[in-house]
Kinemage of the C-alpha trace (Angstrom):
@kinemage 1
@onewidth
@group {chain A} dominant
@subgroup {mainchain}
@vectorlist {calphas} color= white
{ca unk a 1} P 27.726 11.856 1.961
{ca unk a 2} L 24.164 11.381 0.087
{ca unk a 3} L 20.901 9.796 2.163
{ca unk a 4} L 19.076 8.674 -0.116
{ca unk a 5} L 15.712 10.254 -1.259
{ca unk a 6} L 12.528 8.561 1.065
{ca unk a 7} L 9.848 7.466 -0.235
{ca unk a 8} L 6.393 8.791 0.630
{ca unk a 9} L 4.345 6.178 2.433
{ca unk a 10} L 1.331 4.419 -0.324
{ca unk a 11} L -1.623 2.974 1.542
{ca unk a 12} L -4.811 1.004 0.459
{ca unk a 13} L -7.493 1.295 1.101
{ca unk a 14} L -10.127 -1.044 1.063
{ca unk a 15} L -13.580 0.202 2.257
{ca unk a 16} L -16.638 -2.404 1.909
{ca unk a 17} L -19.610 -4.444 4.862
{ca unk a 18} L -17.130 -7.740 4.358
{ca unk a 19} L -20.909 -9.449 5.151
{ca unk a 20} L -18.710 -11.979 4.840
{ca unk a 21} L -15.669 -10.941 3.610
{ca unk a 22} L -13.343 -13.513 0.750
{ca unk a 23} L -11.319 -15.067 -1.427
{ca unk a 24} L -12.627 -12.056 -4.107
{ca unk a 25} L -12.004 -9.045 -1.089
{ca unk a 26} L -8.582 -10.809 -0.586
{ca unk a 27} L -7.640 -11.288 -3.769
{ca unk a 28} L -8.646 -7.808 -4.869
{ca unk a 29} L -6.400 -6.387 -1.504
{ca unk a 30} L -3.539 -8.503 -3.247
{ca unk a 31} L -3.329 -6.882 -6.857
{ca unk a 32} L -3.549 -3.524 -6.155
{ca unk a 33} L -1.059 -3.944 -3.316
{ca unk a 34} L 1.392 -5.197 -5.896
{ca unk a 35} L 0.112 -3.056 -8.655
{ca unk a 36} L 0.414 -0.069 -7.382
{ca unk a 37} L 3.327 -1.160 -4.758
{ca unk a 38} L 1.541 -0.099 -1.055
{ca unk a 39} L 3.460 -0.440 1.885
{ca unk a 40} L -0.112 -1.347 3.249
{ca unk a 41} L -3.734 -2.128 2.712
{ca unk a 42} L -5.766 -1.221 5.747
{ca unk a 43} L -9.586 -2.991 4.842
{ca unk a 44} L -12.734 -0.933 6.870
{ca unk a 45} L -15.660 -3.120 7.491
{ca unk a 46} L -18.213 -0.167 7.473
{ca unk a 47} L -20.406 0.750 10.477
{ca unk a 48} L -23.185 2.539 10.678
{ca unk a 49} L -23.005 4.492 6.617
{ca unk a 50} L -25.983 6.468 6.208
{ca unk a 51} L -26.741 4.917 3.100
{ca unk a 52} L -29.404 2.019 4.046
{ca unk a 53} L -28.801 -1.470 2.108
{ca unk a 54} L -32.167 -3.098 1.982
{ca unk a 55} L -30.926 -5.656 3.944
{ca unk a 56} L -29.711 -5.574 7.892
{ca unk a 57} L -25.910 -6.676 7.686
{ca unk a 58} L -24.628 -8.643 10.783
{ca unk a 59} L -23.173 -7.064 13.520
{ca unk a 60} L -20.444 -4.887 12.917
{ca unk a 61} L -17.799 -6.700 15.437
{ca unk a 62} L -18.656 -9.542 14.050
{ca unk a 63} L -18.479 -8.426 10.147
{ca unk a 64} L -14.632 -7.491 12.108
{ca unk a 65} L -13.703 -10.535 13.612
{ca unk a 66} L -14.519 -12.670 10.349
{ca unk a 67} L -11.647 -9.541 8.438
{ca unk a 68} L -9.139 -10.244 11.499
{ca unk a 69} L -9.847 -14.017 10.572
{ca unk a 70} L -9.632 -13.623 7.001
{ca unk a 71} L -6.364 -10.803 6.484
{ca unk a 72} L -4.297 -12.707 9.394
{ca unk a 73} L -1.468 -14.944 7.713
{ca unk a 74} L -0.137 -12.097 5.179
{ca unk a 75} L 1.219 -8.871 6.977
{ca unk a 76} L 0.229 -6.373 5.069
{ca unk a 77} L -2.966 -6.191 5.772
{ca unk a 78} L -5.023 -5.121 8.317
{ca unk a 79} L -7.812 -4.084 10.226
{ca unk a 80} L -8.859 -1.095 10.725
{ca unk a 81} L -12.137 -0.637 13.151
{ca unk a 82} L -12.037 3.603 12.443
{ca unk a 83} L -15.418 3.176 11.016
{ca unk a 84} L -16.501 0.675 13.613
{ca unk a 85} L -16.053 2.868 16.314
{ca unk a 86} L -17.484 5.735 15.432
{ca unk a 87} L -20.049 7.483 16.401
{ca unk a 88} L -23.543 7.665 14.934
{ca unk a 89} L -23.541 7.352 10.619
{ca unk a 90} L -19.987 7.025 8.742
{ca unk a 91} L -18.886 8.411 5.847
{ca unk a 92} L -16.530 7.034 3.139
{ca unk a 93} L -15.502 11.584 2.761
{ca unk a 94} L -14.596 11.447 7.673
{ca unk a 95} L -12.755 8.106 7.010
{ca unk a 96} L -10.157 9.228 4.219
{ca unk a 97} L -9.583 12.046 6.258
{ca unk a 98} L -8.478 10.593 9.125
{ca unk a 99} L -6.189 8.341 7.764
{ca unk a 100} L -5.048 11.476 5.263
{ca unk a 101} L -4.209 13.087 9.069
{ca unk a 102} L -2.575 9.646 10.769
{ca unk a 103} L -0.256 9.648 7.976
{ca unk a 104} L 0.761 13.442 6.067
{ca unk a 105} L -0.030 15.224 3.616
{ca unk a 106} L 3.064 13.053 1.480
{ca unk a 107} L 1.142 10.596 1.948
{ca unk a 108} L -0.146 8.468 -1.152
{ca unk a 109} L -4.161 7.030 0.020
{ca unk a 110} L -5.119 4.925 -2.859
{ca unk a 111} L -8.967 3.806 -2.208
{ca unk a 112} L -10.043 0.454 -3.616
{ca unk a 113} L -13.141 -0.515 -3.757
{ca unk a 114} L -15.499 -1.860 -6.185
{ca unk a 115} L -16.523 -0.350 -9.604
{ca unk a 116} L -20.420 0.249 -8.966
{ca unk a 117} L -19.813 1.289 -5.607
{ca unk a 118} L -17.193 4.262 -6.265
{ca unk a 119} L -20.294 5.192 -9.798
{ca unk a 120} L -22.463 6.169 -6.141
{ca unk a 121} L -19.223 7.677 -4.210
{ca unk a 122} L -18.181 10.043 -6.572
{ca unk a 123} L -22.027 10.848 -6.473
{ca unk a 124} L -22.802 11.532 -2.186
{ca unk a 125} L -21.837 14.586 -0.846
{ca unk a 126} L -18.161 16.080 -0.244
{ca unk a 127} L -16.891 13.847 -3.392
{ca unk a 128} L -15.260 16.932 -4.233
{ca unk a 129} L -13.181 17.107 -1.243
{ca unk a 130} L -12.320 12.626 -1.367
{ca unk a 131} L -11.255 13.067 -4.284
{ca unk a 132} L -8.744 15.985 -4.078
{ca unk a 133} L -7.176 12.817 -0.856
{ca unk a 134} L -7.108 10.041 -2.405
{ca unk a 135} L -6.594 8.172 -5.608
{ca unk a 136} L -9.743 5.401 -6.815
{ca unk a 137} L -8.845 1.667 -7.774
{ca unk a 138} L -11.791 0.431 -9.170
{ca unk a 139} L -11.815 -3.530 -8.903
{ca unk a 140} L -14.467 -5.422 -11.770
{ca unk a 141} L -15.280 -8.278 -13.158
{ca unk a 142} L -13.442 -9.288 -16.766
{ca unk a 143} L -15.305 -7.911 -19.639
{ca unk a 144} L -16.770 -4.818 -17.388
{ca unk a 145} L -19.253 -2.425 -18.973
{ca unk a 146} L -17.679 1.039 -18.729
{ca unk a 147} L -20.140 3.010 -20.005
{ca unk a 148} L -21.231 4.217 -16.573
{ca unk a 149} L -18.025 5.861 -16.111
{ca unk a 150} L -17.997 7.303 -20.033
{ca unk a 151} L -21.734 8.617 -19.211
{ca unk a 152} L -20.753 10.742 -15.907
{ca unk a 153} L -17.645 11.811 -17.558
{ca unk a 154} L -15.254 9.999 -16.071
{ca unk a 155} L -12.325 8.325 -17.349
{ca unk a 156} L -10.093 5.332 -16.138
{ca unk a 157} L -6.480 6.955 -15.208
{ca unk a 158} L -4.393 6.742 -18.072
{ca unk a 159} L -1.325 8.443 -16.947
{ca unk a 160} L -2.556 12.146 -17.085
{ca unk a 161} L -3.947 14.323 -14.697
{ca unk a 162} L -7.687 14.518 -15.452
{ca unk a 163} L -10.291 17.761 -14.896
{ca unk a 164} L -10.313 19.922 -12.354
{ca unk a 165} L -13.104 18.396 -9.854
{ca unk a 166} L -12.983 15.037 -11.263
{ca unk a 167} L -11.177 11.386 -9.800
{ca unk a 168} L -8.482 10.061 -9.929
{ca unk a 169} L -9.667 6.490 -11.308
{ca unk a 170} L -7.901 3.497 -11.776
{ca unk a 171} L -9.467 0.471 -13.250
{ca unk a 172} L -8.094 -3.180 -12.174
{ca unk a 173} L -9.226 -6.474 -13.547
{ca unk a 174} L -9.997 -9.649 -11.470
{ca unk a 175} L -12.035 -12.083 -12.124
{ca unk a 176} L -12.054 -13.715 -9.475
{ca unk a 177} L -14.599 -10.534 -8.468
{ca unk a 178} L -16.704 -12.996 -10.294
{ca unk a 179} L -17.060 -14.537 -6.168
{ca unk a 180} L -19.443 -12.585 -3.895
{ca unk a 181} L -21.179 -11.895 -0.266
{ca unk a 182} L -24.289 -12.324 -1.350
{ca unk a 183} L -24.058 -15.694 -2.778
{ca unk a 184} L -22.264 -17.012 0.016
{ca unk a 185} L -25.080 -15.918 2.510
{ca unk a 186} L -27.604 -17.558 -0.087
{ca unk a 187} L -25.386 -20.655 -0.378
{ca unk a 188} L -24.864 -20.863 3.842
{ca unk a 189} L -29.279 -20.142 3.836
{ca unk a 190} L -29.653 -22.850 1.773
{ca unk a 191} L -26.610 -25.159 3.171
{ca unk a 192} L -24.624 -25.215 0.138
{ca unk a 193} L -20.661 -25.355 0.651
{ca unk a 194} L -19.051 -21.907 0.372
{ca unk a 195} L -15.092 -24.168 1.379
{ca unk a 196} L -12.663 -22.322 -1.183
{ca unk a 197} L -14.319 -18.882 -1.833
{ca unk a 198} L -14.220 -17.516 1.552
{ca unk a 199} L -11.041 -18.445 3.606
{ca unk a 200} L -11.942 -21.657 5.803
{ca unk a 201} L -11.292 -18.979 9.319
{ca unk a 202} L -14.186 -17.563 7.620
{ca unk a 203} L -16.695 -20.498 6.836
{ca unk a 204} L -15.495 -21.958 10.414
{ca unk a 205} L -16.610 -18.866 11.702
{ca unk a 206} L -20.271 -18.515 9.842
{ca unk a 207} L -20.837 -22.130 10.642
{ca unk a 208} L -20.293 -22.435 14.291
{ca unk a 209} L -22.287 -18.435 14.846
{ca unk a 210} L -25.616 -20.099 12.419
{ca unk a 211} L -24.993 -16.652 10.369
{ca unk a 212} L -27.015 -16.090 7.555
{ca unk a 213} L -29.395 -19.170 8.101
């Protein structure tokens, strides 16, 4: 009797500050889950990234808790503390390498984030090693200009193998990406409503804790 061929696991890693996590993040993860037939999407809040931001983010544990609240109702979503628990600065290549170690060489790993963030990632140190370990899903808003990708000679993946050393990038248009964490923080600081922009539990947590005032 022939056993059915075992399908290799397909996982998505959605990295981000999630300060706060919002519905655009959730829609992106769900779309990637369906379009790319992923078994699970791991949300990985950044700990202490090496590339400094213009503003100081909320404490990593608070951002982790908000992400747990936002994803709790979806059995295909899971939140990882891998970058928060890692001592010192946290690099994306180290995160993907650890997932690769845990799930084995046969697993297909897709790193999901915004298109602009992917452009930054592939310019970082060890980007070639990162490209060997995973594929990229670049989430874009409708009308997003792909010129930056063309200038870097990194074209969207279209059922063909990229040039040696070039990452495989899938473009995925998400209308809900018009929502941004920056805008949500501004709305809170001006006492504007954020209901329906973030999950209800996250909105309540932000207001209860007095974040972004």
